[in-house]
N, CA, C and O atoms as CSV, one atom per row, in Angstrom:
chain,resi,resn,atom,element,x,y,z
A,1,UNK,N,N,0.851,-1.176,0.000
A,1,UNK,CA,C,0.000,0.000,0.000
A,1,UNK,C,C,0.895,1.236,0.000
A,1,UNK,O,O,1.807,1.357,0.818
A,2,UNK,N,N,0.624,2.142,-0.918
A,2,UNK,CA,C,1.367,3.396,-0.944
A,2,UNK,C,C,0.424,4.547,-0.683
A,2,UNK,O,O,-0.754,4.513,-1.039
A,3,UNK,N,N,0.961,5.543,-0.065
A,3,UNK,CA,C,0.165,6.743,0.201
A,3,UNK,C,C,0.800,7.907,-0.538
A,3,UNK,O,O,2.010,8.121,-0.456
A,4,UNK,N,N,-0.008,8.644,-1.248
A,4,UNK,CA,C,0.500,9.826,-1.929
A,4,UNK,C,C,-0.320,11.018,-1.496
A,4,UNK,O,O,-1.499,10.903,-1.165
A,5,UNK,N,N,0.323,12.152,-1.506
A,5,UNK,CA,C,-0.372,13.383,-1.162
A,5,UNK,C,C,-0.920,14.017,-2.424
A,5,UNK,O,O,-0.342,13.849,-3.498
A,6,UNK,N,N,-2.008,14.733,-2.317
A,6,UNK,CA,C,-2.537,15.409,-3.502
A,6,UNK,C,C,-1.568,16.499,-3.955
A,6,UNK,O,O,-0.810,17.049,-3.157
A,7,UNK,N,N,-1.611,16.796,-5.242
A,7,UNK,CA,C,-0.760,17.835,-5.800
A,7,UNK,C,C,-1.182,19.174,-5.230
A,7,UNK,O,O,-2.365,19.513,-5.208
A,8,UNK,N,N,-0.191,19.936,-4.765
A,8,UNK,CA,C,-0.481,21.256,-4.214
A,8,UNK,C,C,0.478,22.253,-4.835
A,8,UNK,O,O,1.688,22.026,-4.824
A,9,UNK,N,N,-0.032,23.358,-5.378
A,9,UNK,CA,C,0.863,24.347,-5.974
A,9,UNK,C,C,1.660,25.079,-4.889
A,9,UNK,O,O,1.197,25.247,-3.761
A,10,UNK,N,N,2.849,25.503,-5.256
A,10,UNK,CA,C,3.677,26.285,-4.348
A,10,UNK,C,C,3.499,27.746,-4.709
A,10,UNK,O,O,3.670,28.138,-5.863
A,11,UNK,N,N,3.158,28.537,-3.728
A,11,UNK,CA,C,2.923,29.960,-3.966
A,11,UNK,C,C,4.103,30.742,-3.400
A,11,UNK,O,O,4.423,30.650,-2.215
A,12,UNK,N,N,4.740,31.513,-4.279
A,12,UNK,CA,C,5.887,32.319,-3.876
A,12,UNK,C,C,5.531,33.779,-4.088
A,12,UNK,O,O,5.120,34.183,-5.176
A,13,UNK,N,N,5.692,34.550,-3.051
A,13,UNK,CA,C,5.400,35.978,-3.138
A,13,UNK,C,C,6.536,36.686,-3.858
A,13,UNK,O,O,7.697,36.549,-3.470
A,14,UNK,N,N,6.216,37.435,-4.895
A,14,UNK,CA,C,7.237,38.138,-5.664
A,14,UNK,C,C,7.856,39.275,-4.851
A,14,UNK,O,O,8.972,39.707,-5.142
A,15,UNK,N,N,7.152,39.753,-3.852
A,15,UNK,CA,C,7.661,40.865,-3.077
A,15,UNK,C,C,8.419,40.444,-1.833
A,15,UNK,O,O,8.820,41.293,-1.036
A,16,UNK,N,N,8.621,39.147,-1.656
A,16,UNK,CA,C,9.306,38.676,-0.458
A,16,UNK,C,C,10.785,39.067,-0.506
A,16,UNK,O,O,11.439,38.880,-1.533
A,17,UNK,N,N,11.314,39.602,0.587
A,17,UNK,CA,C,12.729,39.982,0.583
A,17,UNK,C,C,13.622,38.736,0.607
A,17,UNK,O,O,13.254,37.711,1.182
A,18,UNK,N,N,14.774,38.834,-0.010
A,18,UNK,CA,C,15.720,37.725,0.006
A,18,UNK,C,C,16.818,38.029,1.018
A,18,UNK,O,O,17.149,39.187,1.273
A,19,UNK,N,N,17.364,36.981,1.578
A,19,UNK,CA,C,18.451,37.156,2.518
A,19,UNK,C,C,19.766,37.167,1.766
A,19,UNK,O,O,19.984,36.345,0.875
A,20,UNK,N,N,20.627,38.078,2.114
A,20,UNK,CA,C,21.932,38.152,1.467
A,20,UNK,C,C,22.923,37.316,2.261
A,20,UNK,O,O,22.940,37.345,3.492
A,21,UNK,N,N,23.737,36.579,1.541
A,21,UNK,CA,C,24.772,35.776,2.186
A,21,UNK,C,C,25.939,36.680,2.558
A,21,UNK,O,O,26.309,37.577,1.800
A,22,UNK,N,N,26.509,36.440,3.718
A,22,UNK,CA,C,27.686,37.245,4.076
A,22,UNK,C,C,28.859,36.881,3.175
A,22,UNK,O,O,29.122,35.707,2.915
A,23,UNK,N,N,29.547,37.894,2.712
A,23,UNK,CA,C,30.690,37.673,1.840
A,23,UNK,C,C,31.931,37.559,2.716
A,23,UNK,O,O,32.220,38.446,3.519
A,24,UNK,N,N,32.650,36.473,2.555
A,24,UNK,CA,C,33.880,36.296,3.302
A,24,UNK,C,C,33.665,36.184,4.801
A,24,UNK,O,O,34.380,36.806,5.586
A,25,UNK,N,N,32.673,35.385,5.197
A,25,UNK,CA,C,32.419,35.200,6.621
A,25,UNK,C,C,33.647,34.563,7.264
A,25,UNK,O,O,34.066,33.486,6.840
A,26,UNK,N,N,34.236,35.202,8.276
A,26,UNK,CA,C,35.487,34.705,8.865
A,26,UNK,C,C,35.411,33.271,9.376
A,26,UNK,O,O,36.388,32.530,9.262
A,27,UNK,N,N,34.285,32.867,9.932
A,27,UNK,CA,C,34.193,31.506,10.470
A,27,UNK,C,C,34.346,30.477,9.353
A,27,UNK,O,O,34.961,29.431,9.557
A,28,UNK,N,N,33.795,30.765,8.184
A,28,UNK,CA,C,33.902,29.830,7.079
A,28,UNK,C,C,35.294,29.870,6.453
A,28,UNK,O,O,35.810,28.841,6.016
A,29,UNK,N,N,35.896,31.045,6.408
A,29,UNK,CA,C,37.246,31.147,5.872
A,29,UNK,C,C,38.220,30.333,6.727
A,29,UNK,O,O,39.100,29.657,6.194
A,30,UNK,N,N,38.063,30.397,8.043
A,30,UNK,CA,C,38.934,29.639,8.934
A,30,UNK,C,C,38.685,28.139,8.787
A,30,UNK,O,O,39.627,27.347,8.810
A,31,UNK,N,N,37.422,27.751,8.635
A,31,UNK,CA,C,37.084,26.347,8.452
A,31,UNK,C,C,37.712,25.804,7.170
A,31,UNK,O,O,38.271,24.707,7.165
A,32,UNK,N,N,37.620,26.567,6.092
A,32,UNK,CA,C,38.224,26.156,4.819
A,32,UNK,C,C,39.736,26.033,4.978
A,32,UNK,O,O,40.336,25.083,4.475
A,33,UNK,N,N,40.350,26.978,5.669
A,33,UNK,CA,C,41.795,26.930,5.877
A,33,UNK,C,C,42.188,25.699,6.696
A,33,UNK,O,O,43.166,25.025,6.373
A,34,UNK,N,N,41.429,25.407,7.752
A,34,UNK,CA,C,41.718,24.241,8.588
A,34,UNK,C,C,41.560,22.947,7.809
A,34,UNK,O,O,42.408,22.060,7.907
A,35,UNK,N,N,40.478,22.825,7.030
A,35,UNK,CA,C,40.238,21.611,6.258
A,35,UNK,C,C,41.312,21.434,5.187
A,35,UNK,O,O,41.790,20.322,4.960
A,36,UNK,N,N,41.687,22.522,4.534
A,36,UNK,CA,C,42.717,22.442,3.501
A,36,UNK,C,C,44.044,22.005,4.110
A,36,UNK,O,O,44.741,21.162,3.543
A,37,UNK,N,N,44.397,22.574,5.262
A,37,UNK,CA,C,45.652,22.219,5.932
A,37,UNK,C,C,45.661,20.756,6.358
A,37,UNK,O,O,46.715,20.121,6.389
A,38,UNK,N,N,44.480,20.219,6.689
A,38,UNK,CA,C,44.385,18.826,7.127
A,38,UNK,C,C,44.254,17.861,5.945
A,38,UNK,O,O,44.184,16.648,6.145
A,39,UNK,N,N,44.220,18.391,4.711
A,39,UNK,CA,C,44.109,17.536,3.533
A,39,UNK,C,C,42.702,17.026,3.286
A,39,UNK,O,O,42.517,16.044,2.567
A,40,UNK,N,N,41.711,17.679,3.872
A,40,UNK,CA,C,40.317,17.240,3.705
A,40,UNK,C,C,39.686,17.887,2.483
A,40,UNK,O,O,40.161,18.907,1.984
A,41,UNK,N,N,38.611,17.276,2.012
A,41,UNK,CA,C,37.862,17.831,0.885
A,41,UNK,C,C,37.106,19.067,1.356
A,41,UNK,O,O,36.554,19.087,2.455
A,42,UNK,N,N,37.087,20.086,0.523
A,42,UNK,CA,C,36.398,21.333,0.837
A,42,UNK,C,C,35.305,21.525,-0.209
A,42,UNK,O,O,35.590,21.522,-1.406
A,43,UNK,N,N,34.040,21.693,0.235
A,43,UNK,CA,C,32.950,21.897,-0.726
A,43,UNK,C,C,33.247,23.070,-1.664
A,43,UNK,O,O,33.708,24.130,-1.242
A,44,UNK,N,N,32.969,22.844,-2.937
A,44,UNK,CA,C,33.169,23.882,-3.939
A,44,UNK,C,C,34.571,23.919,-4.522
A,44,UNK,O,O,34.853,24.726,-5.408
A,45,UNK,N,N,35.445,23.061,-4.039
A,45,UNK,CA,C,36.810,23.004,-4.562
A,45,UNK,C,C,37.068,21.634,-5.163
A,45,UNK,O,O,36.419,20.649,-4.811
A,46,UNK,N,N,38.029,21.590,-6.077
A,46,UNK,CA,C,38.374,20.332,-6.730
A,46,UNK,C,C,38.926,19.344,-5.701
A,46,UNK,O,O,39.761,19.704,-4.871
A,47,UNK,N,N,38.464,18.123,-5.762
A,47,UNK,CA,C,38.932,17.062,-4.872
A,47,UNK,C,C,39.648,16.026,-5.733
A,47,UNK,O,O,38.992,15.225,-6.398
A,48,UNK,N,N,40.986,16.026,-5.732
A,48,UNK,CA,C,41.729,15.109,-6.603
A,48,UNK,C,C,41.399,13.637,-6.354
A,48,UNK,O,O,41.336,12.849,-7.298
A,49,UNK,N,N,41.189,13.262,-5.101
A,49,UNK,CA,C,40.883,11.856,-4.823
A,49,UNK,C,C,39.548,11.458,-5.442
A,49,UNK,O,O,39.433,10.385,-6.034
A,50,UNK,N,N,38.541,12.317,-5.306
A,50,UNK,CA,C,37.234,12.024,-5.897
A,50,UNK,C,C,37.350,11.964,-7.416
A,50,UNK,O,O,36.783,11.072,-8.048
A,51,UNK,N,N,38.071,12.893,-7.997
A,51,UNK,CA,C,38.238,12.899,-9.455
A,51,UNK,C,C,38.888,11.605,-9.933
A,51,UNK,O,O,38.477,11.037,-10.945
A,52,UNK,N,N,39.907,11.139,-9.201
A,52,UNK,CA,C,40.592,9.908,-9.573
A,52,UNK,C,C,39.647,8.712,-9.462
A,52,UNK,O,O,39.577,7.881,-10.367
A,53,UNK,N,N,38.922,8.632,-8.342
A,53,UNK,CA,C,38.018,7.499,-8.141
A,53,UNK,C,C,36.846,7.512,-9.117
A,53,UNK,O,O,36.461,6.470,-9.647
A,54,UNK,N,N,36.283,8.690,-9.351
A,54,UNK,CA,C,35.129,8.799,-10.252
A,54,UNK,C,C,35.536,8.559,-11.708
A,54,UNK,O,O,34.707,8.172,-12.531
A,55,UNK,N,N,36.805,8.786,-12.020
A,55,UNK,CA,C,37.276,8.598,-13.382
A,55,UNK,C,C,37.620,7.157,-13.724
A,55,UNK,O,O,37.850,6.836,-14.889
A,56,UNK,N,N,37.658,6.288,-12.722
A,56,UNK,CA,C,37.993,4.885,-12.966
A,56,UNK,C,C,36.754,4.108,-13.408
A,56,UNK,O,O,35.621,4.460,-13.080
A,57,UNK,N,N,37.005,3.061,-14.150
A,57,UNK,CA,C,35.914,2.174,-14.549
A,57,UNK,C,C,35.492,1.351,-13.339
A,57,UNK,O,O,36.345,0.901,-12.574
A,58,UNK,N,N,34.192,1.146,-13.154
A,58,UNK,CA,C,33.754,0.301,-12.036
A,58,UNK,C,C,34.147,-1.163,-12.242
A,58,UNK,O,O,34.151,-1.949,-11.295
A,59,UNK,N,N,34.470,-1.517,-13.462
A,59,UNK,CA,C,34.909,-2.866,-13.781
A,59,UNK,C,C,36.300,-2.763,-14.413
A,59,UNK,O,O,36.412,-2.709,-15.638
A,60,UNK,N,N,37.352,-2.733,-13.606
A,60,UNK,CA,C,38.704,-2.500,-14.135
A,60,UNK,C,C,39.168,-3.525,-15.148
A,60,UNK,O,O,40.002,-3.207,-15.995
A,61,UNK,N,N,38.655,-4.746,-15.091
A,61,UNK,CA,C,39.110,-5.785,-16.021
A,61,UNK,C,C,38.423,-5.711,-17.371
A,61,UNK,O,O,38.714,-6.535,-18.238
A,62,UNK,N,N,37.547,-4.785,-17.583
A,62,UNK,CA,C,36.838,-4.701,-18.873
A,62,UNK,C,C,37.368,-3.602,-19.726
A,62,UNK,O,O,36.884,-3.396,-20.839
């Protein structure tokens, strides 16, 4: 038995204010610096290990 909800439209107010993201928030800059120094992956930056693993064939013998 599956339960589904009825379709409901999403209403977005065109006049709603948007929140601005802080540019160069110090807490995030320090976190990025710490993660980079520790050799960890940083969101939004190239991750060589992931690139290497994702670039390999899942079946190496084929």
